Structure formats: structure tokens, C-alpha cells
All heavy atoms as an XYZ file, in Angstrom:
921
protein
N      -8.362    -22.734    -11.165
C      -7.573    -23.322    -10.095
C      -7.471    -22.321     -8.935
O      -7.200    -21.154     -9.133
C      -6.166    -23.659    -10.622
C      -5.301    -24.271     -9.564
S      -3.767    -24.963    -10.193
C      -2.733    -23.525    -10.207
N      -7.685    -22.788     -7.733
C      -7.592    -21.930     -6.551
C      -6.150    -21.941     -6.049
O      -5.539    -22.993     -5.903
C      -8.555    -22.411     -5.449
C      -9.997    -22.279     -5.948
C      -8.346    -21.628     -4.165
C     -11.023    -22.805     -4.988
N      -5.633    -20.725     -5.791
C      -4.255    -20.588     -5.312
C      -4.231    -19.809     -4.006
O      -5.074    -18.954     -3.768
C      -3.414    -19.854     -6.354
C      -3.298    -20.596     -7.668
C      -2.355    -19.891     -8.623
O      -1.222    -19.607     -8.209
O      -2.761    -19.648     -9.750
N      -3.238    -20.101     -3.173
C      -2.998    -19.331     -1.960
C      -2.088    -18.172     -2.337
O      -1.089    -18.352     -3.029
C      -2.320    -20.199     -0.887
O      -3.179    -21.299     -0.605
C      -2.079    -19.411      0.386
N      -2.448    -16.993     -1.879
C      -1.691    -15.805     -2.262
C      -1.630    -14.829     -1.082
O      -2.551    -14.760     -0.277
C      -2.322    -15.130     -3.508
C      -3.730    -14.678     -3.222
C      -1.477    -13.998     -4.029
N      -0.510    -14.103     -0.975
C      -0.343    -13.052      0.023
C       0.033    -11.773     -0.699
O       0.941    -11.768     -1.530
C       0.754    -13.425      1.042
O       0.295    -14.544      1.804
C       1.063    -12.275      1.988
N      -0.659    -10.688     -0.390
C      -0.339     -9.371     -0.932
C       0.313     -8.560      0.184
O      -0.128     -8.612      1.332
C      -1.597     -8.655     -1.422
C      -2.308     -9.397     -2.515
C      -3.589     -9.889     -2.307
C      -1.711     -9.606     -3.746
C      -4.261    -10.566     -3.303
C      -2.372    -10.294     -4.756
C      -3.647    -10.777     -4.531
N       1.367     -7.805     -0.161
C       2.087     -7.032      0.855
C       2.554     -5.707      0.291
O       2.714     -5.539     -0.919
C       3.277     -7.838      1.394
C       4.336     -8.139      0.359
C       5.464     -7.330      0.237
C       4.206     -9.215     -0.511
C       6.431     -7.599     -0.727
C       5.162     -9.491     -1.463
C       6.280     -8.669     -1.572
O       7.231     -8.932     -2.525
N       2.776     -4.751      1.183
C       3.279     -3.436      0.806
C       4.737     -3.570      0.390
O       5.552     -4.098      1.149
C       3.136     -2.470      1.993
C       3.560     -1.064      1.651
O       4.782     -0.823      1.528
O       2.679     -0.206      1.518
N       5.077     -3.087     -0.800
C       6.439     -3.232     -1.314
C       7.462     -2.429     -0.514
O       8.641     -2.774     -0.482
C       6.491     -2.815     -2.789
C       5.803     -3.767     -3.759
C       5.681     -3.118     -5.141
C       6.554     -5.083     -3.838
N       7.046     -1.361      0.142
C       7.962     -0.519      0.907
C       8.224     -1.055      2.305
O       9.364     -1.173      2.735
C       7.414      0.920      1.006
O       7.191      1.413     -0.318
C       8.405      1.829      1.720
N       7.155     -1.402      3.027
C       7.297     -1.790      4.433
C       7.289     -3.290      4.662
O       7.725     -3.749      5.709
C       6.150     -1.202      5.276
O       4.910     -1.785      4.842
C       6.100      0.315      5.161
N       6.751     -4.044      3.711
C       6.587     -5.483      3.909
C       5.336     -5.846      4.679
O       5.075     -7.008      4.950
N       4.521     -4.840      5.024
C       3.295     -5.090      5.776
C       2.350     -5.950      4.938
O       2.086     -5.644      3.776
C       2.607     -3.777      6.135
C       1.342     -3.955      6.954
S       0.519     -2.371      7.319
C       1.726     -1.640      8.419
N       1.858     -7.028      5.540
C       0.921     -7.916      4.848
C      -0.425     -7.204      4.748
O      -0.994     -6.789      5.750
C       0.790     -9.264      5.584
C      -0.306    -10.112      4.946
C       2.118    -10.000      5.576
N      -0.906     -7.064      3.515
C      -2.186     -6.396      3.276
C      -3.342     -7.381      3.333
O      -4.395     -7.071      3.876
C      -2.161     -5.695      1.912
C      -1.030     -4.691      1.720
C      -0.983     -4.206      0.274
C      -1.192     -3.524      2.679
N      -3.142     -8.548      2.759
C      -4.158     -9.595      2.813
C      -3.526    -10.911      2.402
O      -2.475    -10.941      1.761
C      -5.359     -9.274      1.911
O      -4.966     -9.249      0.560
N      -4.180    -11.983      2.780
C      -3.680    -13.309      2.462
C      -4.872    -14.247      2.403
O      -5.782    -14.155      3.221
C      -2.692    -13.763      3.535
O      -2.030    -14.937      3.150
N      -4.883    -15.120      1.411
C      -5.999    -16.045      1.307
C      -5.939    -16.843      0.026
O      -4.885    -16.961     -0.598
N      -7.072    -17.341     -0.377
C      -7.176    -18.154     -1.587
C      -7.966    -17.398     -2.640
O      -8.915    -16.680     -2.318
C      -7.877    -19.475     -1.278
O      -7.135    -20.198     -0.324
N      -7.579    -17.564     -3.893
C      -8.254    -16.888     -4.989
C      -8.119    -17.698     -6.265
O      -7.199    -18.507     -6.398
C      -7.696    -15.460     -5.193
O      -8.423    -14.818     -6.240
C      -6.225    -15.476     -5.539
N      -9.007    -17.460     -7.190
C      -8.938    -18.120     -8.495
C      -8.079    -17.318     -9.466
O      -7.463    -17.882    -10.367
C     -10.333    -18.284     -9.085
S     -11.358    -19.417     -8.142
N      -8.046    -15.988     -9.290
C      -7.321    -15.117    -10.212
C      -6.505    -14.090     -9.426
O      -6.906    -12.941     -9.302
C      -8.300    -14.412    -11.141
C      -9.110    -15.363    -11.984
C     -10.108    -14.626    -12.851
O      -9.780    -13.517    -13.307
O     -11.199    -15.159    -13.064
N      -5.346    -14.472     -8.885
C      -4.589    -13.550     -8.029
C      -4.154    -12.266     -8.729
O      -4.120    -11.214     -8.118
C      -3.376    -14.371     -7.584
C      -3.306    -15.525     -8.509
C      -4.696    -15.766     -9.019
N      -3.844    -12.327    -10.020
C      -3.378    -11.123    -10.713
C      -4.468    -10.070    -10.812
O      -4.209     -8.882    -10.804
C      -2.863    -11.466    -12.120
C      -1.571    -12.249    -12.125
C      -1.785    -13.744    -11.841
O      -2.915    -14.245    -12.019
O      -0.824    -14.397    -11.422
N      -5.737    -10.504    -10.879
C      -6.833     -9.560    -11.069
C      -7.228     -8.845     -9.780
O      -7.931     -7.849     -9.832
C      -8.055    -10.273    -11.651
O      -8.560    -11.205    -10.716
N      -6.801     -9.341     -8.606
C      -7.197     -8.725     -7.343
C      -6.028     -8.073     -6.603
O      -6.192     -7.573     -5.511
C      -7.881     -9.752     -6.406
C      -9.189    -10.218     -7.007
C      -6.974    -10.917     -6.104
N      -4.862     -8.047     -7.183
C      -3.682     -7.471     -6.527
C      -3.853     -5.960     -6.369
O      -4.087     -5.246     -7.345
C      -2.418     -7.766     -7.351
S      -0.915     -7.165     -6.589
N      -3.765     -5.461     -5.122
C      -3.869     -4.012     -4.916
C      -2.728     -3.278     -5.628
O      -1.616     -3.793     -5.741
C      -3.739     -3.852     -3.397
C      -4.022     -5.201     -2.829
C      -3.597     -6.187     -3.866
N      -3.016     -2.068     -6.097
C      -1.998     -1.272     -6.777
C      -0.817     -1.009     -5.849
O      -0.995     -0.665     -4.685
C      -2.595      0.059     -7.227
C      -1.650      0.879     -8.077
C      -2.303      2.140     -8.608
O      -3.517      2.121     -8.869
O      -1.584      3.130     -8.748
N       0.400     -1.214     -6.336
C       1.604     -0.978     -5.556
C       1.949     -2.075     -4.572
O       2.824     -1.909     -3.730
N       1.263     -3.202     -4.670
C       1.509     -4.300     -3.735
C       2.341     -5.388     -4.392
O       2.300     -5.580     -5.597
C       0.194     -4.889     -3.246
N       3.095     -6.094     -3.571
C       3.810     -7.263     -4.023
C       2.933     -8.483     -3.820
O       1.971     -8.454     -3.058
N       3.265     -9.559     -4.519
C       2.480    -10.790     -4.439
C       3.387    -11.972     -4.161
O       4.428    -12.112     -4.793
C       1.746    -11.042     -5.777
O       0.973     -9.895     -6.107
C       0.846    -12.251     -5.688
N       3.005    -12.815     -3.216
C       3.693    -14.082     -2.962
C       2.705    -15.194     -3.251
O       1.625    -15.246     -2.665
C       4.156    -14.179     -1.509
C       5.241    -13.221     -1.065
C       5.514    -13.409      0.426
C       6.510    -13.424     -1.849
N       3.064    -16.072     -4.154
C       2.181    -17.180     -4.505
C       2.487    -18.380     -3.615
O       3.623    -18.588     -3.198
C       2.371    -17.558     -5.972
C       2.091    -16.404     -6.942
S       0.423    -15.753     -6.806
C      -0.518    -17.154     -7.337
N       1.459    -19.170     -3.360
C       1.559    -20.405     -2.573
C       2.128    -20.160     -1.174
O       2.814    -21.006     -0.608
C       2.402    -21.460     -3.307
C       1.784    -21.855     -4.633
O       0.540    -21.902     -4.696
O       2.524    -22.093     -5.587
N       1.882    -18.977     -0.637
C       2.351    -18.647      0.715
C       1.240    -17.892      1.425
O       0.694    -16.941      0.876
C       3.625    -17.804      0.671
C       4.797    -18.496      0.001
S       6.222    -17.413     -0.138
C       6.995    -17.726      1.425
N       0.909    -18.305      2.638
C      -0.129    -17.637      3.408
C       0.506    -16.979      4.632
O       1.275    -17.598      5.349
C      -1.194    -18.618      3.840
C      -2.223    -17.965      4.765
C      -3.432    -18.792      4.922
N      -4.352    -18.300      3.900
C      -5.491    -18.865      3.598
N      -5.864    -19.952      4.194
N      -6.285    -18.350      2.691
N       0.158    -15.711      4.835
C       0.668    -14.951      5.976
C      -0.506    -14.476      6.829
O      -1.626    -14.371      6.350
C       1.478    -13.751      5.488
N      -0.212    -14.175      8.087
C      -1.208    -13.601      8.986
C      -1.001    -12.089      8.965
O       0.048    -11.606      9.410
C      -1.037    -14.145     10.396
C      -1.279    -15.632     10.491
C      -1.015    -16.118     11.895
C      -1.148    -17.625     11.957
N      -0.701    -18.142     13.253
N      -1.978    -11.316      8.455
C      -1.776     -9.881      8.252
C      -1.264     -9.089      9.448
O      -0.426     -8.228      9.287
C      -3.151     -9.395      7.803
C      -3.701    -10.563      7.080
C      -3.238    -11.758      7.891
N      -1.699     -9.352     10.655
C      -1.219     -8.562     11.797
C       0.099     -9.094     12.358
O       0.923     -8.336     12.858
C      -2.279     -8.535     12.904
C      -1.869     -7.728     14.105
C      -1.909     -6.352     14.073
C      -1.422     -8.356     15.248
C      -1.503     -5.602     15.171
C      -1.018     -7.617     16.358
C      -1.070     -6.235     16.313
N       0.330    -10.386     12.251
C       1.463    -11.027     12.929
C       2.680    -11.295     12.057
O       3.731    -11.648     12.573
C       0.997    -12.345     13.562
C      -0.039    -12.125     14.627
C      -1.380    -12.339     14.377
C       0.328    -11.669     15.883
C      -2.332    -12.111     15.352
C      -0.616    -11.435     16.866
C      -1.947    -11.659     16.594
O      -2.872    -11.425     17.567
N       2.561    -11.153     10.745
C       3.667    -11.447      9.832
C       3.993    -10.227      8.984
O       3.203     -9.281      8.890
C       3.304    -12.610      8.896
C       3.065    -13.916      9.624
O       3.657    -14.114     10.701
O       2.289    -14.739      9.101
N       5.156    -10.267      8.356
C       5.539     -9.274      7.361
C       6.425     -9.961      6.331
O       6.847    -11.101      6.518
C       6.230     -8.061      7.993
C       7.607     -8.306      8.562
C       8.745     -7.867      7.899
C       7.773     -8.957      9.782
C      10.013     -8.078      8.428
C       9.026     -9.170     10.316
C      10.143     -8.719      9.633
O      11.389     -8.928     10.161
N       6.692     -9.281      5.226
C       7.479     -9.856      4.144
C       8.785     -9.084      4.016
O       8.798     -7.851      3.982
C       6.705     -9.818      2.806
C       7.565    -10.349      1.665
C       5.412    -10.600      2.925
N       9.892     -9.846      3.984
C      11.212     -9.239      3.777
C      11.976    -10.141      2.827
O      12.106    -11.343      3.075
C      11.952     -9.103      5.104
C      13.300     -8.433      4.964
C      13.970     -8.237      6.323
O      13.328     -8.254      7.360
N      15.254     -8.044      6.291
N      12.481     -9.562      1.749
C      13.259    -10.309      0.750
C      12.525    -11.563      0.262
O      13.127    -12.620      0.109
C      14.638    -10.684      1.302
C      15.464     -9.470      1.679
O      15.336     -8.428      0.997
O      16.212     -9.555      2.661
N      11.213    -11.432      0.057
C      10.431    -12.536     -0.477
C      10.084    -13.633      0.514
O       9.541    -14.660      0.133
N      10.393    -13.422      1.787
C      10.078    -14.414      2.821
C       9.063    -13.848      3.800
O       9.100    -12.665      4.133
C      11.330    -14.789      3.618
C      12.322    -15.632      2.878
C      13.439    -16.093      3.803
O      13.125    -16.729      4.829
O      14.593    -15.788      3.499
N       8.181    -14.700      4.273
C       7.242    -14.306      5.314
C       7.914    -14.533      6.664
O       8.384    -15.629      6.957
C       5.939    -15.119      5.215
C       5.221    -14.786      3.907
C       5.040    -14.836      6.423
C       4.020    -15.638      3.623
N       7.998    -13.467      7.448
C       8.628    -13.523      8.768
C       7.603    -13.145      9.828
O       6.698    -12.355      9.581
C       9.809    -12.553      8.828
C      10.903    -12.759      7.778
C      11.908    -11.627      7.834
C      11.584    -14.096      7.978
N       7.782    -13.689     11.026
C       6.902    -13.351     12.141
C       7.380    -12.054     12.791
O       8.577    -11.869     13.014
C       6.893    -14.459     13.186
C       6.358    -15.755     12.665
N       5.067    -15.913     12.228
C       6.947    -16.954     12.501
C       4.887    -17.146     11.825
N       6.018    -17.801     11.974
N       6.438    -11.179     13.097
C       6.766     -9.966     13.845
C       6.985    -10.361     15.305
O       6.265    -11.185     15.848
C       5.623     -8.957     13.745
C       5.399     -8.453     12.331
C       4.181     -7.571     12.239
N       4.383     -6.366     13.036
C       3.399     -5.572     13.432
N       2.150     -5.867     13.142
N       3.657     -4.496     14.147
N       7.986     -9.780     15.942
C       8.256    -10.057     17.352
C       7.877     -8.832     18.178
O       7.842     -7.710     17.677
C       9.743    -10.448     17.595
C      10.075    -11.736     16.876
C      10.675     -9.333     17.173
N       7.615     -9.057     19.453
C       7.272     -7.954     20.347
C       8.490     -7.069     20.547
O       9.614     -7.556     20.719
C       6.759     -8.491     21.709
C       6.499     -7.350     22.676
C       5.501     -9.310     21.505
N       8.269     -5.788     20.518
C       9.330     -4.814     20.756
C       9.996     -5.129     22.099
O       9.298     -5.421     23.072
C       8.707     -3.418     20.772
C       9.666     -2.272     20.617
C       9.168     -1.331     19.534
C       9.826     -1.549     21.909
N      11.336     -5.103     22.186
C      12.047     -5.586     23.383
C      12.137     -4.590     24.538
O      13.150     -4.501     25.218
C      13.440     -5.898     22.831
C      13.632     -4.904     21.737
C      12.268     -4.757     21.102
N      11.080     -3.836     24.791
C      11.098     -2.848     25.871
C      10.899     -3.517     27.226
O      10.230     -4.536     27.333
C      10.010     -1.807     25.644
N      11.510     -2.908     28.256
C      11.369     -3.395     29.630
C      11.101     -2.191     30.522
O      11.858     -1.220     30.509
C      12.654     -4.117     30.101
C      12.539     -4.510     31.571
C      12.938     -5.326     29.238
N      10.016     -2.267     31.301
C       9.672     -1.200     32.234
C      10.010     -1.658     33.639
O       9.545     -2.698     34.098
C       8.181     -0.870     32.137
C       7.685      0.257     33.037
C       8.336      1.589     32.674
C       6.167      0.358     32.953
N      10.851     -0.886     34.323
C      11.215     -1.166     35.703
C      10.954      0.105     36.504
O      11.702      1.085     36.379
C      12.685     -1.587     35.787
O      13.045     -1.845     37.119
N       9.867      0.101     37.269
C       9.474      1.320     37.983
C       9.019      2.357     36.985
O       8.075      2.144     36.239
N       9.752      3.475     36.927
C       9.411      4.513     35.954
C      10.501      4.665     34.879
O      10.595      5.697     34.226
C       9.162      5.851     36.663
C      10.410      6.398     37.322
O      11.333      5.652     37.637
N      10.445      7.702     37.544
N      11.322      3.614     34.699
C      12.391      3.645     33.692
C      12.109      2.595     32.624
O      11.903      1.420     32.927
C      13.773      3.403     34.331
C      14.063      4.490     35.370
C      14.858      3.369     33.251
C      15.312      4.262     36.184
N      12.104      3.054     31.372
C      11.851      2.186     30.227
C      13.153      2.011     29.449
O      13.781      2.989     29.054
C      10.780      2.814     29.329
C      10.318      2.018     28.118
C       9.662      0.706     28.549
C       9.340      2.852     27.286
N      13.570      0.756     29.263
C      14.792      0.456     28.515
C      14.470     -0.480     27.352
O      13.388     -1.054     27.280
C      15.849     -0.214     29.422
O      15.288     -1.419     29.964
C      16.284      0.707     30.554
N      15.432     -0.624     26.441
C      15.276     -1.543     25.322
C      14.443     -1.008     24.181
O      14.051     -1.767     23.297
N      14.170      0.276     24.180
C      13.372      0.874     23.110
C      14.308      1.338     21.997
O      15.148      2.211     22.221
C      12.531      2.060     23.631
C      11.743      2.694     22.501
C      11.608      1.612     24.756
N      14.199      0.769     20.805
C      15.089      1.160     19.709
C      14.865      2.610     19.267
O      13.755      3.141     19.381
C      14.696      0.208     18.570
C      13.929     -0.896     19.206
C      13.295     -0.314     20.426
N      15.920      3.235     18.784
C      15.818      4.597     18.244
C      14.794      4.617     17.122
O      14.704      3.688     16.319
C      17.177      5.058     17.728
N      13.986      5.668     17.097
C      12.960      5.819     16.078
C      11.598      5.304     16.490
O      10.596      5.572     15.824
N      11.539      4.552     17.597
C      10.247      4.051     18.075
C       9.393      5.228     18.531
O       9.894      6.213     19.074
C      10.440      3.068     19.222
N       8.104      5.135     18.301
C       7.163      6.162     18.728
C       6.568      5.727     20.063
O       6.061      4.616     20.196
C       6.047      6.362     17.678
C       4.995      7.340     18.187
C       6.648      6.844     16.369
N       6.658      6.627     21.050
C       6.132      6.356     22.386
C       4.932      7.261     22.597
O       5.051      8.484     22.500
C       7.194      6.630     23.467
C       8.420      5.777     23.209
C       6.617      6.384     24.858
C       9.613      6.201     24.002
N       3.808      6.641     22.871
C       2.601      7.403     23.158
C       2.273      7.221     24.629
O       2.202      6.102     25.126
C       1.449      6.920     22.292
C       0.206      7.743     22.467
C      -0.893      7.332     21.499
O      -0.653      6.663     20.506
N      -2.097      7.742     21.808
N       2.103      8.347     25.338
C       1.708      8.342     26.745
C       0.384      9.078     26.800
O       0.344     10.299     26.653
C       2.751      9.042     27.635
C       4.130      8.454     27.404
C       2.345      8.962     29.101
C       5.240      9.278     28.003
N      -0.676      8.312     26.971
C      -2.024      8.861     26.875
C      -2.137      9.634     25.558
O      -2.035      9.033     24.510
C      -2.384      9.663     28.115
C      -2.494      8.759     29.357
O      -2.816      7.568     29.190
O      -2.242      9.247     30.466
N      -2.267     10.961     25.562
C      -2.451     11.715     24.315
C      -1.154     12.311     23.775
O      -1.148     12.895     22.693
C      -3.472     12.823     24.533
N      -0.032     12.181     24.493
C       1.232     12.770     24.064
C       2.084     11.751     23.312
O       2.084     10.565     23.641
C       2.013     13.299     25.271
C       1.278     14.424     25.982
O       0.679     15.266     25.284
O       1.294     14.449     27.218
N       2.842     12.209     22.316
C       3.671     11.332     21.490
C       5.108     11.834     21.460
O       5.348     13.038     21.335
C       3.113     11.278     20.050
O       1.760     10.826     20.104
C       3.907     10.333     19.188
N       6.061     10.893     21.564
C       7.490     11.196     21.549
C       8.197     10.179     20.650
O       7.690      9.093     20.417
C       8.081     11.108     22.961
C       7.346     11.956     23.962
C       6.297     11.430     24.707
C       7.685     13.286     24.160
C       5.594     12.205     25.618
C       6.993     14.075     25.070
C       5.949     13.520     25.797
O       5.265     14.290     26.692
N       9.407     10.530     20.198
C      10.215      9.601     19.402
C      11.444      9.233     20.222
O      12.174     10.120     20.696
C      10.618     10.220     18.052
C      11.524      9.273     17.279
C       9.381     10.553     17.224
N      11.702      7.949     20.377
C      12.825      7.455     21.183
C      14.145      7.648     20.452
O      14.206      7.568     19.226
C      12.622      5.976     21.504
N      15.212      7.871     21.229
C      16.552      7.992     20.646
C      17.414      6.764     20.943
O      18.600      6.737     20.639
C      17.247      9.261     21.128
C      17.503      9.278     22.629
O      17.284      8.237     23.307
O      17.929     10.329     23.140
N      16.828      5.736     21.570
C      17.548      4.502     21.872
C      18.109      4.436     23.275
O      18.586      3.389     23.704
N      18.063      5.537     24.009
C      18.580      5.547     25.380
C      17.449      5.252     26.371
O      16.271      5.362     26.026
C      19.225      6.902     25.687
O      18.262      7.934     25.605
N      17.790      4.886     27.621
C      16.748      4.647     28.637
C      15.884      5.896     28.820
O      16.364      7.029     28.710
C      17.545      4.338     29.902
C      18.855      3.826     29.398
C      19.128      4.606     28.136
N      14.623      5.685     29.123
C      13.661      6.778     29.270
C      13.128      6.751     30.696
O      12.645      5.720     31.164
C      12.499      6.608     28.278
C      13.039      6.570     26.849
C      11.463      7.713     28.446
C      12.102      5.945     25.855
N      13.241      7.882     31.384
C      12.714      8.005     32.740
C      11.455      8.849     32.686
O      11.468      9.962     32.157
C      13.745      8.663     33.675
O      14.929      7.855     33.680
C      13.209      8.778     35.093
N      10.372      8.320     33.233
C       9.098      9.022     33.234
C       8.884      9.715     34.568
O       9.215      9.178     35.621
C       7.940      8.039     32.995
C       8.002      7.379     31.657
C       8.485      6.088     31.537
C       7.591      8.047     30.515
C       8.541      5.467     30.304
C       7.650      7.443     29.280
C       8.129      6.149     29.169
N       8.331     10.923     34.504
C       7.901     11.625     35.705
C       6.559     12.273     35.382
O       6.330     12.728     34.266
C       8.925     12.672     36.149
O       9.104     13.644     35.148
N       5.682     12.295     36.378
C       4.334     12.800     36.167
C       3.992     13.802     37.256
O       4.393     13.648     38.411
C       3.326     11.641     36.185
C       3.626     10.589     35.155
C       4.284      9.414     35.505
C       3.277     10.786     33.827
C       4.570      8.444     34.553
C       3.561      9.819     32.868
C       4.204      8.652     33.232
N       3.249     14.859     36.896
C       2.848     15.893     37.841
C       1.683     15.464     38.730
O       1.566     15.927     39.859
C       2.430     17.170     37.092
C       3.588     17.804     36.353
O       4.743     17.595     36.761
O       3.331     18.509     35.360
N       0.831     14.595     38.209
C      -0.385     14.220     38.912
C      -0.428     12.709     39.156
O       0.055     11.927     38.337
C      -1.618     14.613     38.088
C      -1.737     16.099     37.840
C      -1.968     16.877     39.122
O      -2.755     16.472     39.983
N      -1.262     17.985     39.285
N      -1.009     12.281     40.282
C      -1.201     10.853     40.491
C      -2.196     10.295     39.471
O      -3.044     11.022     38.961
C      -1.778     10.758     41.900
C      -1.948     12.125     42.404
C      -1.484     13.095     41.376
N      -2.055      9.011     39.158
C      -2.989      8.372     38.237
C      -2.340      7.247     37.463
O      -1.171      6.910     37.671
N      -3.101      6.669     36.556
C      -2.625      5.605     35.680
C      -2.264      6.211     34.335
O      -3.066      6.938     33.753
C      -3.717      4.551     35.468
O      -4.012      3.893     36.665
N      -1.089      5.885     33.859
C      -0.612      6.396     32.579
C      -0.312      5.207     31.661
O       0.466      4.329     32.011
C       0.638      7.257     32.769
C       0.361      8.510     33.561
C       0.430      8.505     34.954
C       0.007      9.681     32.921
C       0.164      9.652     35.686
C      -0.268     10.842     33.643
C      -0.186     10.815     35.026
O      -0.452     11.951     35.743
N      -0.953      5.194     30.505
C      -0.790      4.099     29.559
C       0.306      4.438     28.560
O       0.286      5.504     27.935
C      -2.108      3.837     28.806
O      -3.110      3.518     29.771
C      -1.963      2.680     27.829
N       1.273      3.512     28.423
C       2.360      3.671     27.464
C       2.108      2.734     26.289
O       1.739      1.577     26.481
C       3.701      3.286     28.085
C       4.086      3.900     29.415
C       5.415      3.310     29.877
C       4.205      5.400     29.272
N       2.350      3.223     25.080
C       2.282      2.397     23.884
C       3.527      2.715     23.065
O       3.788      3.880     22.758
C       1.023      2.688     23.063
C       0.901      1.938     21.746
C       0.758      0.433     21.999
C      -0.269      2.458     20.935
N       4.314      1.693     22.753
C       5.550      1.880     21.992
C       5.402      1.134     20.673
O       5.082     -0.056     20.665
C       6.781      1.364     22.770
C       8.057      1.661     22.008
C       6.840      2.001     24.167
N       5.661      1.824     19.560
C       5.485      1.255     18.224
C       6.704      1.509     17.362
O       7.264      2.609     17.379
C       4.284      1.892     17.521
O       3.122      1.763     18.285
N       7.111      0.480     16.617
C       8.166      0.613     15.606
C       8.038     -0.587     14.673
O       8.175     -1.737     15.104
C       9.559      0.640     16.248
C      10.737      0.758     15.272
C      10.715      2.105     14.539
C      12.058      0.592     16.012
N       7.749     -0.320     13.418
C       7.607     -1.392     12.428
C       8.947     -2.051     12.199
O       9.947     -1.350     12.130
C       7.048     -0.818     11.116
C       6.809     -1.898     10.124
C       7.637     -2.235      9.090
C       5.734     -2.822     10.105
N       7.130     -3.313      8.427
C       5.955     -3.699      9.028
C       4.617     -3.012     10.893
C       5.098     -4.732      8.708
C       3.758     -4.032     10.574
C       3.996     -4.883      9.502
N       9.067     -3.371     12.105
C       8.010     -4.365     12.039
C       7.696     -5.031     13.382
O       7.031     -6.062     13.412
C       8.569     -5.387     11.059
C      10.039     -5.408     11.343
C      10.361     -3.967     11.668
N       8.155     -4.465     14.483
C       7.842     -5.038     15.797
C       6.342     -4.989     16.068
O       5.649     -4.089     15.592
C       8.527     -4.259     16.918
C      10.018     -4.376     16.957
C      10.822     -3.327     16.525
C      10.639     -5.517     17.442
C      12.204     -3.420     16.572
C      12.021     -5.615     17.496
C      12.794     -4.565     17.059
O      14.161     -4.660     17.112
N       5.857     -5.918     16.881
C       4.516     -5.804     17.444
C       4.561     -4.722     18.511
O       5.577     -4.561     19.207
C       4.083     -7.128     18.085
C       3.817     -8.287     17.129
C       3.650     -9.589     17.909
C       2.584     -8.012     16.285
N       3.496     -3.964     18.653
C       3.454     -2.898     19.650
C       3.640     -3.464     21.054
O       3.264     -4.598     21.346
C       2.124     -2.154     19.591
C       1.973     -1.349     18.315
O       2.947     -1.211     17.556
O       0.856     -0.848     18.079
N       4.213     -2.644     21.915
C       4.427     -2.986     23.317
C       3.647     -1.968     24.136
O       3.649     -0.775     23.834
C       5.920     -2.898     23.631
C       6.292     -3.205     25.038
C       6.681     -4.408     25.534
C       6.331     -2.296     26.144
N       6.950     -4.312     26.869
C       6.743     -3.018     27.272
C       6.043     -0.946     26.294
C       6.883     -2.437     28.524
C       6.181     -0.357     27.535
C       6.601     -1.105     28.637
N       2.981     -2.415     25.193
C       2.246     -1.468     26.030
C       2.360     -1.851     27.500
O       2.624     -3.008     27.844
C       0.772     -1.399     25.616
O       0.146     -2.629     25.848
N       2.180     -0.850     28.339
C       2.216     -1.049     29.789
C       1.501      0.137     30.437
O       1.239      1.157     29.797
C       3.654     -1.129     30.297
N       1.212     -0.023     31.706
C       0.584      1.051     32.475
C       1.486      1.381     33.658
O       1.960      0.485     34.356
C      -0.809      0.629     32.977
O      -1.617      0.312     31.842
C      -1.468      1.732     33.783
N       1.714      2.673     33.865
C       2.447      3.138     35.048
C       1.427      3.717     36.018
O       0.607      4.551     35.647
C       3.480      4.233     34.684
C       4.587      3.650     33.807
C       4.066      4.857     35.950
C       5.625      4.675     33.371
N       1.469      3.219     37.250
C       0.609      3.741     38.312
C       1.442      4.743     39.114
O       2.381      4.358     39.800
C       0.123      2.599     39.219
C      -0.717      1.557     38.510
C      -2.083      2.064     38.094
O      -2.571      3.048     38.660
O      -2.648      1.446     37.172
N       1.092      6.021     39.011
C       1.820      7.057     39.745
C       0.934      7.472     40.930
O      -0.180      7.967     40.748
C       2.088      8.253     38.815
C       2.871      9.327     39.474
N       4.176      9.157     39.881
C       2.527     10.592     39.787
C       4.605     10.287     40.417
N       3.625     11.164     40.383
N       1.447      7.248     42.135
C       0.605      7.432     43.325
C       0.859      8.717     44.107
O       0.067      9.080     44.961
C       0.777      6.242     44.287
O       2.161      6.118     44.622
C       0.277      4.955     43.649
N       1.964      9.398     43.855
C       2.240     10.630     44.609
C       2.217     11.828     43.678
O       2.494     11.727     42.500
C       3.614     10.561     45.298
O       4.616     10.352     44.309
C       3.657      9.444     46.315
N       1.907     12.985     44.224
C       1.862     14.202     43.419
C       3.249     14.829     43.366
O       3.948     14.884     44.349
C       0.871     15.194     44.013
C       0.589     16.354     43.089
C      -0.779     16.954     43.352
O      -1.584     16.390     44.077
N      -1.035     18.084     42.746
N       3.603     15.290     42.142
C       4.878     15.991     41.971
C       6.006     15.118     41.556
O       6.003     13.996     41.325
């Protein structure tokens, strides 16, 4: 009998895989949880308390060079540099003109990204 099954990380709830199988017990990754008769989208869903939930976009808002709405613990990557947010508004300043790519990540949110165009030096 073919069954729909979702495998997920027991610690984070991250969906590892989801699909149909004849023998779900024989293909379960080590340390993974299993949900029977439930299909999840690995990048867009996660599992919490036995339920499949949709990941939402991180609620960050960029206004000029000020970033707000970033929860504490989120990782902010600016080009090659990485910082951890404390939950307060973040003001960016750059020494050189150019485009700076921001990427903000915090599980289980979907990543948020934006580009800051800095046109003046200093």
C-alpha cells in the first residue's frame, strides 16, 4: 500500500522530505520524526506539535538605512559580514558607495532580503 509521509527534524521541525512510499518505516532518516498521511513542502513548511505549519516571511522592514522588526537572535548577513540581532532597530552605515545585500535569517521564518544602495562616501 502506498502512503503519504513527511519526515522532519525532531529538534527544529524542519521538513526533511515528504512524498509517497510503500514502506515508510524502512526509509525514515535516523533521528527524524514521521507524520503519516500528511504532505509538507520541505522549504515552505515546518512541523510543530505534530502539525504542519507554513513558514512566514520574517517581519523585517527597511526604511532608508534603518531596519526594524528583526527578532532577537536573527542572523543578519551583509555581504560577507554576519551579525546577530538583539531585537532593536538597526541603523546601517557604510564607508564606501555601492550596493549592499542584506539577508536576515531566523528559523522557522522564511529568509528576508533587501539591497541598500549607498551613494555617498563616508
